N, C-alpha and C positions, 0 to 999 in steps of 0.2 A: 345464490346457490339454489339449484333445483335437483331434488332427489326423486328418482322414480323406482318403484318396486312393483313387480308383476304388472307393468304397463300403466300403473296409476301413480300420480304424483303424491309424495309423502310430505306432509307439512311438519317442519321442525321448529321448535321454539328457539328464541334468540340464543340461549346458552348452548343448546345442542348444535346450532349453526356455528357458533364460535369453536366448540370442541371439535366438530368435524373439520372445520377449516384448518385448525392446528394440526390435526392428524394427517390431513391431505398434504400439507406443506412438507411433512416428513414421511410421506407414504412409503411403506416398506421398511421403515426404521423405527425402533422403539424410542418413545419419548418418556423420560422420567415423570412419574406422577407428580412429584413436587414441582417440577418445571411447568407442567400443565396447569396445576392449581395456581401458580403465580401468574401465568399469562392470562388465566381466566379472571384475574382480579382478586384472588384470595389474599388476605393479609399474611405476610411471612410469619411462619412459626405457629399458625393456628391449626391444631390437629384436626379440628372439625372440617377444615377445607378438603382434606383427603377423603373423608366420608362422603361429603357432597359430590366430589369428583366421581367416586365409585358409583353413586346414584346416577349421575349424568351418563357415565359410560354404559350402565345397564340399560337406560332408556334408549341410548343411541344404538346399542346392539339390537334391541327389539325393533327399532325403526328400520334398520337396514336388512334384517332377516327376511327371507322370502316367506310367503304365507304357508308354504309346505313344511317348514322346519325352522330350527333355531339359528341356522347359519348356512354358510356355503354359497351365498349369493355373490353379487359383484363386489361387495365390500364387507369385510369382517374385522371387528375390533378384537385383537388378541392381547391377552395379558402376558407380560414378559417379566421374569424375575419374581422375587418375593421379598417380603419385609420392607426395609427402608429402601431397597433397590428396585421396587416394583415400577413398571412402566407399561405403556400401552402402544400397540402398533396397529396401523390400519393396513390390512392386506387387501389391495384393490387392483383389479386388472386394468391395464392401461386403456383398453377400449371402453371401459366404463366411465372414464373421466374425459369430458370434452377438451380440457386443456391439454391432456396428454395426446389425445387424437390430433389436436391442432399442431402440436409440436412434431408429431410423426409426419403429418402432411407437409409441414415446412421443410423437414429434412429430405423427404422424398421428392418434393418439388425442386429443391436445389440440386439433388442428385440427377434428376432428369434433365435439368437445365444444363448441368455440366457435361452430361453425355453428348448433347449438342445436336443430335439428329432431329429432323423435323417431327417425326413421330414422337420422340421423347419430349420435345418442347410442347407439342399439343397435349400430351399426357400431363405435363407439368401444369398447364393452364387448368385442366380439370381437377387435379389433386389440390392445387392451391386455392381454387375457387371453393371447392368443398370444404377445405380446412377453414377458410375465412367465414364460411356460412355458419360455422359452429358458434361464433360469437353472438351472445345474447345481451350484451351490456358490459358494464364495468366489472372486471374480475374482483371478487371478494367485496362486492358492494355492501353486503349486509354487515361487514365488520370493518367498514372504512375508517371508523374512529379508533380502531386498534392498530398499533404499530406493527404487530407481528406479520401482517400480510403485505405490507408495503413493498418490500424488496421483490417478492414474487409477482405482485401486481405490476411493478415497474418492468420486470423482466418480460412478462407476457405481452405487455403493451409495446415494448421495444420489438419483440418478435413479430407482433402483428404488423408493425411498420415495415419490418424487413420482408414479410410475406407480401404486403401490398406492392413493394418495389419489385420483388421477384415475379409476381403475377404480371405486372406491367411490362417487365423486361421480356417475359415469354410472349405476351401478346404482340409487343412491338417487333420481336424477331420473326413473328409470323406475318407481319405486315398489317396486323389488326390495330392500327393506331387509334382509330375512333373508339374502339372498345377499351383500349388501354386508357385513353383520356377520360372516359366515363368512370371507370373504376377509380382512377386517381383523383378525379374531382370529388368523389364521395369520401375518399381517404383524406384529402386536404380539408374538407368540411369538418371531419372528425378531429383532425390534428392540424389546425390552421398555422401553428408556429413551427411545424417541421419543414425546414428549408429544403431538405432533399426530396421529400414527396412533392413539394411545390415545383422544384426544378424539373423533376421527371414529368410532371403534368405539362409544364411549359414545352418541354421537348416533344411530348406526344402530340400536343396541339400544333406545334410548328411543323412536325412531320406531315400533318394533314394540310398544311398551307393556311392554317387558321392563325395568322400572324397577329392580328389585332387582339384576339382572345388570349393568345400566349403573353403578349405584352401586358394585358390587363391583369392576368394572374400575377405577374411580377410586381406590378404597381400595388396590388392589394397586399401582397406579402410584405413589401417594403414599408407600407403604411402601418400595418399591424405591428411589425417589429419596432418601428420608430416610436410608437406609442409606449413601448416597454423600455425605451431608452437604448435599443439595440441597433447595431448596424449589420448589414450583410453585403460585404464587398462582392461575394460570389454571385448573389442574386442580382446586384446592380450590374455586374459585368454581363450576366446572362441577358438581362433586359436590353442592354446596349447592343449585344449581338443579334437579338431578335429584331429590334427596331431597324437595325442596319442590314438585316437579312444576310448576316455573315456566318450563320451556323452552317456547317457542312450538311448536305443532304445525306440521309442514311442510305447505305447500299441496300438493294432489294432484299427483303426478308430479314434484315439484321436489326431493324429497329433504330431508334434515334441514338445519336451519340451521347455519351454521358456528359453531365455538366462539368465545368472546369473544376479540377481538383483543388481542394484547399491548399493554401501555402504550407509548406512543411514547418513544423514547430521548431523554433530555435533551441528548445530544451531537449529535442530528440538527440540522444547520444550517438556518437559515431561508433561504427563497428571497431573491434580491435584491429590494429594494423594487419595487413595481409602477411602471410608467412614470407620470409625472405626467399627470393627466387632460388638461391643456391641451397636453401634448407628444404624446399618442397620438391620432391621428385616424383615422377610417374603420375599415375592416376588419370591419364589422358582420357581413357574411355569413360571412367566414372564422371569426370568433369563435364564431358560432352553430354552425357545422359542427364546430369543434374541441370545443366543450362536449358536443355530441351524441355525438361519437366516444368521448370519454373517460369519459362518465358514463352508460353503458348501465345498464338496471335490474338486470342480473345481473352478478356478478363476471366470468364468462367472456366477457361482451360488451365488457369493457374490454381494451385492448391497447396497440398502439404507434401513435402519431401522428407522422408524418414531415413536418416543416415544411421545405420547400425553397424556393429562390428565388435571385435574383441577389445578389451581394455588396452589402451596404449596403441591402438591401430591408427590413430591420427584423425579421429572423427571431428574434433573441434577445429583443427587446422584446416581440414578439408572444407568444413562448412563455412569458415571465414573466407577461405580462398574463393569458394563459389559465390558467396555473398558479394564480394568485391567485383567479381567478374560480371555479375548480372546487375550491378548497382544502377546502370543507366536505364534499365527497364522499370525501376521503382524510384521515380524522381521525388516522391514525397518522403523518402527516408528509409533507413534500415535500423531496426531495433535488435539488440542482443542482450540476452539475460541468461545467467548461469543458474539453473534450478537446483544444483547440488543434490541431484536425485540419489546419488549413492554415497553421500557424505558419511564417513564411518562413525561420526559422533551422533548421527541421527538428526542433525539440525538441517533437515531438508527445507528448502525454500517453498513453503506451502503456497497454494494458489492465491490465498487472500493477500499475502505479502508480495507475491510476484505481480499480481494485478495492480497493487498499489505502486510498485516500482514502474511498471509499464505505463500506468496512467500519469504518473508524475513526469515520466519521460515524454509523454504526449502533450504536456503543457497543463495538466490539471494540478492546481495548487494542492499541497498536502492536506489543507484544512477542508477541501471540497471533495476529497476522495470518500465515497460513502462507505459505511460499515456493511459487511456481509458480502459474500461472493456473488450472489445473484445481481445485486445492484451494481457492484463493481464491473461485472462482466457485461452488463447492459451498457454502461457508460463507455467501456473499452471498445465495444463494437461500434457504438455510435461515433466515437472519436475517429475510428478508422474508416467509417462509411464514406464512400466517394474518393478515398485516397488509394494511391498505389504504393504500398509500404511492404517491405520484406521484414519478417520477424524471424529471428534465429533463437530458438528455444533449446538451449544447450544443456546436455546432461539430465535428461528427463528420467524420472523413476519408472512410470507406467502410464497407461492410458488415463487413469483417473487424475494423475498429476497434471495432465495436459488439457483435460476436457474443457476447462474454463478459460484457457489461454489462447485457444485458436480463434483467429479473427472471424472466420466464416463469412468473409465479406468479399464480393467480387472485386477483382483488381489487386487484392493483397495475396501474398504467398508466404509460406512458412517453411523453414528448414528446422527439423527436429533432430537432435543427436541423442542417442541413448544406447546403453548396453543391452537393453531389451529389444526384441524385434517388433514389439508393439502391434501384434496382429489385430487387436481390436480396433486400433486407429485405421488400419488398412481396410478393415471391413466396413466400419461405420462412416468414415470420412472419405473413403476413396483415396487414401494417402498412397503415394508412390514410394515403395521400399527401395532403398539403395544400400546394399551391404558392402562394406569395405573389407576386403580380405587383407591378409598380410602381404607385404611387398614381394613380388617375384625376385628371385636371387639377383638378377641383373640390376634391378632398381635398388635393392638393398645395398649392393656394392656401390652403386652410383651415389647413394646417400653418404656413405663413408668417404668416398672420394671428394665430394663437395665439402665435407667437414674437415678432412685431414690432409687433403692434397693427394693428387694422383701418384706422385713419386713414392710417398710413404705407404700407400695402400698396395701399389703394384710390387713393392719390395718384399712383401710377406703374404703371398696369395693363399697359402694353406692356413695361416693364422686368421686371415680375413674370412675365409669360408667357415672356419670353426666359430668365430664370433657371430657370423650371420646365423648359423645353425643354432647356436646355443641361446641366441636372443630370439629365436623363433620368428625371425624376420619382422618383428614388431617395430614400427618406426620409433616409438618412445624409448624402447629398450636400446635400440641401436644409437639413438641420439645421446642417451646418458653415457653409454660406453665411449662414444666418440668424444663427448665433452671431457671425460676423464683423460683420454689419450691426448687431447689438445692441451689440457692444463699441464700434463707431464710429457713434454715432447721427447724426453730421453728414454721413456719406457718403450720397450718393444711391444708390438701388437701380440706377439706370442705370449708375453707376460700377462697381458690383459685376458687373452683367451684362456690361459691356464688358470687365472683367478676365477673365471666363471666356472671352470671345471671343478674348482675346490669347494663350491657352495653345494655341499652334499645333496641333501634331500631336495632342496629347492631346484638345484640344477637338474635332477632327474625329472621333476615335473616340467621344468623349462624345456627340456629336450622333447617331452611329450606334447608340448604346445598348449598346456592349460594356462589360460590368461592370468589369473590372479598370482599364480606362483612365479611365472616368468617376470612379471612386474616386480615382485618382491626380490627376486634374485638379482635383477639389474639394479634395483635401488640399493641392494646390499653392497654391490660393487662400488657405487658412488659414495655411499655412506661411509664405508670402511676407508675410503681414500682421503676423507677430509681429516682435519686435525682433531684431536680428542675434545677440545673445547667446542669446536663447531659441531661435532657429533652429539655432544651432550645437549647443546642448544636445540639441535634438530629434534631430538627425542622429546624435549620439553614442549616444543611447538605443537606436538600432538595433543597437549592438554588445553590449548587455547579454545575459547568458546565462540570467537567472532569469525568473520569471513576473511578479514585481513588484519594486519597489525603494524605498529611502528617499532622502531628500535627501542623506544622507551618501554613499550609493553613487553617486548622480548627480554629487555633487561630485568623487568620485574619478575618474569618467569625464571630467569637464570639466576637472579640474585646477584647481579654484577652491574657495574656502571655501564651506561649506554655507550660511552666512549670505547669500552672494550667489546661491546656486543656488535657494534656496527661493522667492524672488519669481519666478524664471524658470519654475519648475514651476507656480506659481500662474497665471502668464500662459498657459502651455501648456494648463492645465486649463480656463481660461476660454474658450479657443478650441477646446476639445474634442479637443485633440491628445493629451492624457493624461487619465486619470481617477484621482482620489483615492478609491479604492474602500474604504479604511479610513483612519482618521486617521493622516496621516504616511506612508502607503504608496501608491505610484502604479503604475499599469500602463498599457500600451498595448493597444488592441484589435489583433488579429492583422493586420488590413489596415493599420492605422497603423504597426505594427511593420515590416511589409514595406516601406512607403513610407519609413520612417526608415532602414531598412537600405540601400535603394537610394540614398538621398541620401548616406549615409555612403560608399558605394562610388563614387559619381560626383562628389561635392563635397569629399570629404576625401582627401588624398594618403595613400599607403600608410604613410609614416612617422608621420603623425598617427594613423592607425588603430592601428598597432602601439603607439604611445605610450599611447593611450587604453586598449587591452586590458591593457597592463602596469599602468597606474595602477589599473584595476579590480581586477586580481588582487592588487596591492599592498594596496589597501584591505581586501579580504577577508582576506588573509593576516595583516596586522598587527593587524587587529581581532580575528580568531579567536585569534591568539597571545596577545593581551592577555587575552581571556576565559579561555583555557586556564590562564594563569599565576594567575588568580584562583581557578579551580577547584582547581588542584593546585600551589600556589606552591613546594612542595619537590621537584617533579619536576625532574630535571636539564635545564636549559635548552638550547636550540639557538641558533646564531648566525644571525639573519636579516639579509639585505642591507638597507640603508636603503631606505625607501620613496621612490618617485620624487617629484620636486618637484611640489607641489600636492596630494599625498595626505595627508589628515588622518584617521588611524584613529579609529574610533568612540570616544567618551568613555565608557568602561566602567570604573567604579571599585569596584564591589562584586560579591560572588559572586552575589547575586540578579540584578543587571543582566546579568552574564555568562551565567547560565542562560537568562534571557529572550531575550537576543540570539541565542544559539545555537539556541533553540527556533524563533525566527522565521526564521532564515537557514540552517538546516542543509540544507534541500533544495537551495538554490542552492550551498552549499559542497560538497555531494556531487557536483554537476554540474561545479563549478569544477575539481576535481582532475583528471579525465580531459581536460577542455578545456584546462587549462594544459599537460598533457603533449602534447596533439595539436598545439599551436601552438609547441612547442619550449621552453616555460618549465618545464623539469624541476625546477628548484630550488623554484619555487612549488608544483609538484605534490606533492613529498614533504613539504615543510614545511606545506602546508595540511592534508595527511592527519595529520601529527603534531599539529597544532593542534586537531583535532576528535576526537582519539583518546579522550580522557578522557570527553567528553560522550557520544559514541556508546556507549562501554562502559557508563557508568552508566545509560543509557536502554535497554540491552538490544538495541540495533540492531547485532547482531553481523554479520549478512550485509552490511549497508551498510558496516560497518567493515572487513570482509574485502575487499570490492570495492575500496574506495579505497586500502587498504593494499597490495594487490597492484599497483595502478597506481603507488603511491609507490615501492615496492621496485624496479620496473622503471625508473622515472625515475632513481633513485639509481644503478642499474647503468649507465645511459647517461652519467651525469655522471662516472663513474669516481672519485667522492668516497668514500674509505674510511670516513670518519666517517658520512656520510649513509647509506652502505650498511649499516654496523653498526647504526645507530639504527633504520633501517627494517626490517632483518632481525629485530631483537629485538621491535619492535612487531608485526610480522607474526606472529611466533611466539606472542605473547600472544593474538592473536585466534584463531589456529589452535587453541591449547589450549582456548580458550573454546568452540569448536565441536566439540571432540573429535578433532581431527586431530593426535594427539600425535606420531606418527612424523615427520610433516612439520615440526612445530614444533621437534622436537629437531634436525633438520637445519639449520634456520635459526639456531638458537641456537649450534650448533657453528661455523657460519660467522661469526656475530657475535663469538663469543669469540675466534676466530682474528684477526679484524680489530682488536679491542681490544688483543690482545697485541702486534700489529705497531705499533699506535699508542702503546703504552706507557701506556694509559689504565686505571689501576687502578679508578677509579669505574665505568667502563663494564663492566669485567670483573665487578665486584661485582654490579651490577644483572643482568647476564646469568646469573651463578650463582644469584641469587635466582629468576630465571625457570626455570632448570633445576630448582631445588628444587620449584617449583610443579608442573611437569610430572611429576616423580617422585612427588609426593604424589598427583596425579590417577591415576597408574599403580599406586598402593599400594606404591611402593618407598620406604618410610619411612627406612630407613638411608641410602640414596643421597640422599634429600632433605636429611637432616641434614648429610651431608658437604658438599653444595653450599652450604647456608646458612651453615655454619661457615666455609667458604672465603670466602664473600662478606663475612662479618664481619671476617676477617683483612685482606682487601683494603681495606675501608672504613676500618679502623683505621690501616692503613699510609698511606692517603691523608688521614687526619684528616677524613673526610667524615661529619659528625655525623648528617645526615638518613639517609644510607645505613646508618650504624651502628644507628639506631633501627629501621629496617625489618628489618635482619638479626637484631638481638637478639630481636625479636618472632618472626621466622620460626624461629629456633633454639628459642625457648621453645615455640612451637606444635609443632615436631617432637617435642620431649620429651614434650609432652602426648599426642600420638598414640602415642608409644612407651610410655606409662604411667608416666613419671618426672615426676609432677606437682609435687613440691616443687622439683625442679631447674628445672622449667619456670617456676615462679612467680618465681624469682630473675631469670631472663633477661627475662621479660615485665615485671616491675616496673622493671628497669633501662631497658627500652625505653620504658615509660610516662613515667618521669621525664625521659628525654632528649627525647621528643616534646613533653612539656609545656613544657620549657624552650625548645624551638624554635618553639612555637606551631603545631605540625603537627596540625591537627584530624583529618584522615583517619588519620594514623599513631596518634594517641591512641585513636581508635575501635577500631582493630584490636587495640591492646594491652589495652584494657579487656575486649574480647570474649575474648581469650586468657586473661587472668587469671580472668575469670568461669568459663571452662570448667575451668581447673585447680582452682579452689576447689570447684566443683560435684563433681568427681570425688574430692576429698578429704573430701567430706561436709559442707562448710561452705556450705549452700545459701543462707542469708541473705546471706552475703558475695558469693556468686556473683550473686544477684539485683541487689544494689547495683551490681556491676561492669557487668552487662548494661545496666542502665538508663543508666549513664553513657555506655556505648558507643553506645546508641541515639540519645542526644541529638546526638552528633557525626555519625552516619551520616545522620540526617534533615536536619541543617543543610546537609550537602553534597549532598543529593539522591542518595545512594548506596543504591539500592534493594536491591542484592545483599547489601551488608553488613548492611542493616537486616533483611532476611528471615532471614539466618543467625543473627543475634543473637536475633531473636524466637523462633526454634526452640529455641535454647539456653536462653532465658529460660523458655519453657514447660516444658522438661525439668527445670530447677531447681525450679520451683514444684511440678511433679508429684512429684519426689523428696521434697520437703518436706511432702507431704500436703495441697497446696492445689489441688484439681482445678479449681475455678472459675477461678483465676488462670492455671493451665496452659492451660485451654481457651481463655481470652481471648487469650493470646499466640499459641497455635498458629493460631487463627482469623485473627488479624491477618496472620500469615505466609502463611496459605493464600490470602488475598485477593491478596497481591502475587504469589505463585507462579502463581496462575491467570491473572493479568494478563500474566505473562511467558510462560505456556505451559510452565513448567518441570516436568520429570518428577518432581521431589521432591514435587510437590503430592499425589501418590497416597500417599506415605509419611505425610504429615501427615493426610490424610483417615483413614488407618488408625489413627493415634494417637487422633484425635478419636472415631472409631467405637468403639474399644475403651474409651475413657474414658466415653463415653455409655452403652455397654451394661453394662459391669461394673466400670469403674474400673481396668482392667488395662493401660491404655496405658503401655507401657514407655518410659522415657527413652532417647533415643539417645545415643551417645557424643558 
């Protein structure tokens, strides 16, 4: 970081550099003082740290102030708030920060490129070259050892790679292939593992006829990647095309052709089915314009199409229809995501969760999706780079909602639907607006003909015109009225028209064409037409917290058996009040959800709403608890209050069913924990968190697990329940250990142990000592780990707790293995195995087999070790425990290697590497090192 004041460089001490870096990351936004103190390394809860922070802020203000006065220069640190809520904000002009100037240059360069004229392209070269010249080294280099700058550093470096590519594209389009090759060669030297930069360099060299050099660049890249254990089919194919001189020559002035696009991900979801032909009418002009906007002849001519219009005008149907119509122009796939921008409950799909969904759809394993929007956005754009993908962002709230979700990648295009016109997106992104109006009268009548038949519509022309007028020609409103008419073929259309006229105030607004009211009026027609039981269920669905639900969840809300609720859901689906979007799973469109929520507020008394919310949480709690008991039946149970009358927990009887249910419902369960706490149901909050603890841990969702466990621990505190507090403290410590927060974990374990002592709970004390042992092992304090685990064994024996004894015996055995006492270890681990087998404890048996294998390995009995490891793998895979599986695979590879079986060792390590890479685990590099040494000279050394 370099700071200049009055033309002279200002030297800042390390602490001021850290403070200024933090404020720059949040420039223009206030950062709480407590948060700044924590990030600067102050111990939590030390009041003196805030005094020190104020001193640092004062020094920084003086350093940034111009010589002529106390402030008003390029950067000023402003104090915001007072008392406990005090914070600091850095007000800094964009032109005063090189990184912001660089971002502006990148955006302007892309805009000029997309403009397409020769003068624009020449200007783009100048702008991008000037922007890249602002780089003086690694961003945030002075604070490289601090984690807070890593996401922004990754984002900027990703943006620089994009700028290099844009600069090369502009040069190539001007026919300046030699200059493009020179710039790209420097870029590849800085980022040798970036396959796209390397591919563009190959194409630039090829365009000059420098075939041998282009092939050499391919060979160098393939060699570098192979040393990391990576393949690059795209680079191999490009090398083949270069050597055979089969790349097409670029047309004059257009630059080289892009490299072959990556194969589409099998995980990429399909678009929703296109609207049925007889349900989609008109829109011919809008469809033609949309196709023209999305399918320009050059990649840079494709961009963002913003489809706006009144609620119910058919934006989503139109967007899906367009997406299917242009699918052939985007062979690498089409993504669709509903952002819930106007969800009445306020549960908008925020950019971080939307990016997580998009990344998982693009093939990124959940465990490898980074935390934080900047890092997610960088990975998202990297995954789309070089591809031709269409992204449909449905129901966006505003520009900020979309800012991080736009690919901004040549070749990709976006369709956005929103009730807002999104003028900022049109200005800053050059988006193409397309406003859908209500249907012309002729097309509105055509819609009714398609739904109800020409004979019925032609028979009552005046009633039809009244329906069209009173529905304000909105497609959704017309569709709901037509659905009711279809369900009741004996009703005259005049009856339906008169019903609309009877919806007093709403009808008046409907005739005036105001969107929210006409939707409510039409919903009212459909709602009043269903049976009383179905209407009550529809109202209660407005209280649901998730995006979709099953009949069992709806039954919990209604307090009725699922067998009675399924026909009601079918009735609502026939009237288009709910949609069965997947077999057995139902959702409400956001406007329908708003209408249902309003009905719940106006037609349900508060006691009824409270009872329904409690039944809903009871259903999720008791079903999740049942699933947890199947995943880990030997975990110490907790006492749940009985479910409310009318709640029937899901019928889950096998471990496979438990895993499937948790996979389908875990997003709603994660939302349910803080929601339960917010409405005063703290017991539900901590017990729900307890019930999904094992599933989240096995799936590697540590951050999700930490978030809900912190809520659970606070809920237990409010309850004043010592047992709940002890359990939640120990569970929180387990998650903190998993994410490396060992000191905080030890604090919670001390608290838990004290509570268990007060309760006289020997078993709770034993489990807590085992957790202490694990933390000590992580800190390489092996003797202390052994002491804690031996104490746990004593406590479990005193309580005659067999499952705990099995865990403790294996933990003690493992401690002895780590201390080098392998024969002693085998005795303990064998005793643990025997006990776990007698109990039928599959997870405990898996751990014992792994420990035995490890001990035999280090005694030189490698064949016996291999046998033990294979037995352990069977149990880990059965229970979906990926962490146990990968550890045993590594041990298995070590045993094979020590026995002189390199092929078998390589196979086991590669299987482990696949899982580690999916998790984003740092141990992956160690395994790559083993494989590299094994491939090179057979010297891969077995780990302990």
